[in-house]
N, C-alpha and C positions, 0 to 999 in steps of 0.2 A: 528242596524243602516245603513241603506242603503246608508247615506249620509256621511260614515268612511269609507277609506278603510282598510279590513285588515279581519283577519277569525274568526265566529262567530261559536260560538256551541249550536245547537237548543236540546230539551233535549224533548223528548215524552214520557209520561207515560200512559200505561193505569191500573187499576185495582193493584192487587198487582205485577206486572209483572217486572222486571228491566226495568228500562227507557232506552230507544234506544237515542243515539245522533248521529246526523248528524252534518256534519260540511259544514259549508253554507259561502262562500267566495264572500266579497263584492272586485271588481275590479277596478282601474282607467281605463278611456279611454284616451289614452295615443296618439293614431293614427286609424289613417283611412283607409281604399283600396277599390277603385273602381276598380270592376269586370265587362269587356264590350264586352268580345269576346264571347266564347264557351260556352252558357247557356243551357241545355237540358230543353225542354218542364217538362218532367218528366222520371221517370225511363222508360228503355228498350221505351223512345217514337221514331218515326220515325221524329220526328222535332226540330228542335231546334232556338235559338233566339240568334244574334250578334246585337251592334248595331255598325255600321259603323262606319270606321275611316274618312274616305275621302268623303267629296260633290263637287257637285259643285255648283256655284252662284248660291245666295238666293235657296239653298234647306232649307227646314223645318228638323232641327237635331231631332228625337226625342230620348230624354233619358230614356225616359221609363221602358225600360228593363235592364236599369243597376242593380246591386249588390253592396251593398256599406257593408262591416263588419267595425268593428269597436273591439279596443282592447287594449292588452301591449303583454309587448312579453310572455307572459303564454295564453293568454285566447283572442279569438277571439269569437264573435256573429254577425249574422246579423241584420242589422239595417234599421228602417223606415223615420226616423223623423229628417234626415238630409236636408239641401238647396244645390239648385242646380244653379252655376250662369248662368245669359242669353248667350248666344251668337249671335254673327253676321255675319252672312255668306256673307253679301253685297261686302264685299271686296277678295280676293282670300289672303292666305298664311295660317300661322301655326295658330289655334286660339286654347286658354288654356280653359279648361269648371271647376272651382274650387266647388268641394266638400264638404263641413265645416258642422261641428256640433260643437254647445254649447254645452259644458258642466264643471257645477260648475264655471260659470264667464270664463272660459277658452274656445278658437275657437281651436279644431283638423280640420285638413286638407287633403285634396288629390286631384288630378287633373286629368284630361281627357285630354289629347291634340289629335286635328281631322287639318286636313287640307282641306281646301274650294281651288280647283281648276279650273281654268278659263276652261270651255269646249269648248274654241273656237281652245284650243293648242294643239286640236286633227282632226288629221286629214287624210283621207282614201289614203291609200297606194298601187294602186291600187286594191280599189274597198276590203281592207281589213282594218280593224281600231287598229293599230299597236301599244304596249306602251311596256315597259320596265323597268324590275325589278333590283335594286342597295340599298342594305342596307344603301351604304355610301351614299346614297341622300336624301332630301327631294321629299315627296310625291307634284307632281306637277312640278319637275325640269327639263325644257328644256332646251336638252342640244341637239347641234349639229342636230338639226330639231327634236332631236330625246323625246319622253315625257315618264317622269322616275316615278317609285316609292318606297318605302320602302322594301313593301312587295308584294307577289302575291296577296293575297287576298286582301289589299289595293286598287291593279289595278283593278283586278276582281270585287269589288264593283264601282270603279268609270265607267267601261264598263257598270256595270249593269246598271243606273240611266243616261249616258250618248248616250248611241249606241240602236238604236230599234233592239230587237229580232231578225229579219230577217235579216240584215245585219252580213257580217263576221270579227271576231273580235280576235285576238292573244295576247299572253303574253310571251316576248322572256324573256330568263332565263340565265342567265349567268352561263359559264363555272367553273369548279373546286369551286362550290360554294355549299354548306349545305344549303339549309332556312328550319331553323329551327319555323313551322308553322303547325295550325290544320287550310285545307284547306277545305272550303266548298265554289267547283262550281256552281250556279245556273243559270245561264246564256246560251243561245243556243248557237251554232255556235262559238263554240269557241275551239283554238287553242292551246297547251302549248307549247312551245319549248322550248328543253333545248341542253344543248352540251356534251362536254366531261367532266364525274364527275360531272354531276349536281344531288343533290339530294335533295327531299323533305322529312322531317321528324317529327315526334312528337312521346312522349312517353306513349298515353295513354295504357291501356288496362281493360275489362270488369269491372274488379272490382275497375277501379278508379273513382274518383267524380269529379265534373265540380266547379268551381269556389260556384255555390247553391248550394252544398254536394250533388247534384241527382248525383244516380249510372248513368254511361254512358253506362253499358250494350257492347254487342261483336257491335253493330251500332254505340254508342257513340263511340268506341274505336279506328275506324279509320284516318288515319293521311291526309289521302285524299279522302273527299265525292265527287262522282258527281250524284249531286241530279238529279231526275227526268225529272224536266224541264230545264236541259242542256242538250239536244236534240243532235245531231248532234257533239258530244267534240272529239279530235283527242288530241293526245301528242304522241311526238316523242323524244327521247335522253333524258327520265328522270329518274331517280334511285327512285321508291315510296318506302317507308320504314317504320316501324313501328321500334321504337328506345325503344321499353320500356324494351325489351330484346334483347341483343348483341352476350349473348354467351350463352349456353347450363346451364353451370354452376349458368350465372345467372336467365335464365329460370326455373331451378331447384330449385334452392335455394328462388324464388317465394309461399308463403305459404298458398296465396288467392288461392280458388278454381276455380275463373275462371279466365284463362290466354290467354282468347282469345285477340288478339291486330293485329286488321288488319292495311294494309299498306293499302289498298285501298278499299271504297265501291263503287261500278257502280251500278247507278239504273236507267240508261240512256243509247239511246242508241253510240256506241263509236268505238274508234280505236284507238290501241295502237299500235306503230313502233318505233322498237330499246328499248325497255320500258326494266326494270327490277322493281322485286317486290321480295321487303325482308321482311323477317318476320320468326315466328316460327309457331305460331297458328292461322288458319283463316286468313290467309295472303291475298288473295285474293278474295274478296267478290261482286261475280258476281251475282249481284239479282236481276235486272231485263232489261230488252231489248235487241235488239240485238247486241253483244259485238265482236270484234275484236281484236286477239292481234300477229300480226306479228312481228317474229324474236325477240320475248321476252324470257326473263329470270324469270321464277317466281320460288321463292325456299321457304321451311318450311318442317312442321313436322307432325303436326294434322291439316288437313282438311284445306291445305294451297291454296287448288282449293276447290270454296265450292262458292253455290248459294242457289236460291229458283227459281226463272221464266224466266232465262234471257237465251235466245240463244246465246252462248260462242263456234266463229270458234278461234282454236287455229291453226298458222299455224307455221313453225322451233321454 
């Protein structure tokens, strides 16, 4: 009876063999969870898709790629029969997109919060479009004539839709700050500027799965990915770290066969100066393009500098 929560025994009988009994559980849906950040196209794919969380005025919001799961405390399953509320981007500010599902005459919900930012707030500083990241501020905050975003990815996504490819762009990070995010850089002519003890890290490794339950593989394990479209990328004074394993004991305790955990994947011509790359296995994935590493520290154990068709130059 799928209309009643509980456990049911299904008995299968064939000829004179002993019956085989399967326990079938019927769960109540008590919660929804909408995922909208890092989703692999498929296992071992070189592509991902995300739903951006920042838009400029009058942008169209495409929510077709979100993943929604429903369940209780012990069971979670992907669903498709949910409803999504409409979204108005004609005014700036915080917007809530409601995800809902009607279950047995009750409604369970989750929400996606996005921000709409007035692109007129973004001005060129010496021919560079510069934005700042402070997790304590809402996306689009204008403070001391500086435009702030709550995450590096949100700052990037706003620049992606607000500034043409040929223009120079810069995202300025804080000193003594750990940015816990899986970052995908897709726009050309971007500089990431850090400071003292500025760290970007995430804890995926090759055997991790994304929100769609897809294996991420080595390529998808990277904390920071510089995609092929992000030509002329530059970074200074930043530590790029994969935090899946922080000690040898943690690394050895992992029983999965695939422990590759990239701190950074570089698929475009780039330059890194005064940066650090921290991991254990497959720390720096120099895959494509012309790459320069000047005054950088790269640490790891197995294949901690590796790649495919990149021309990589290491100085000091």
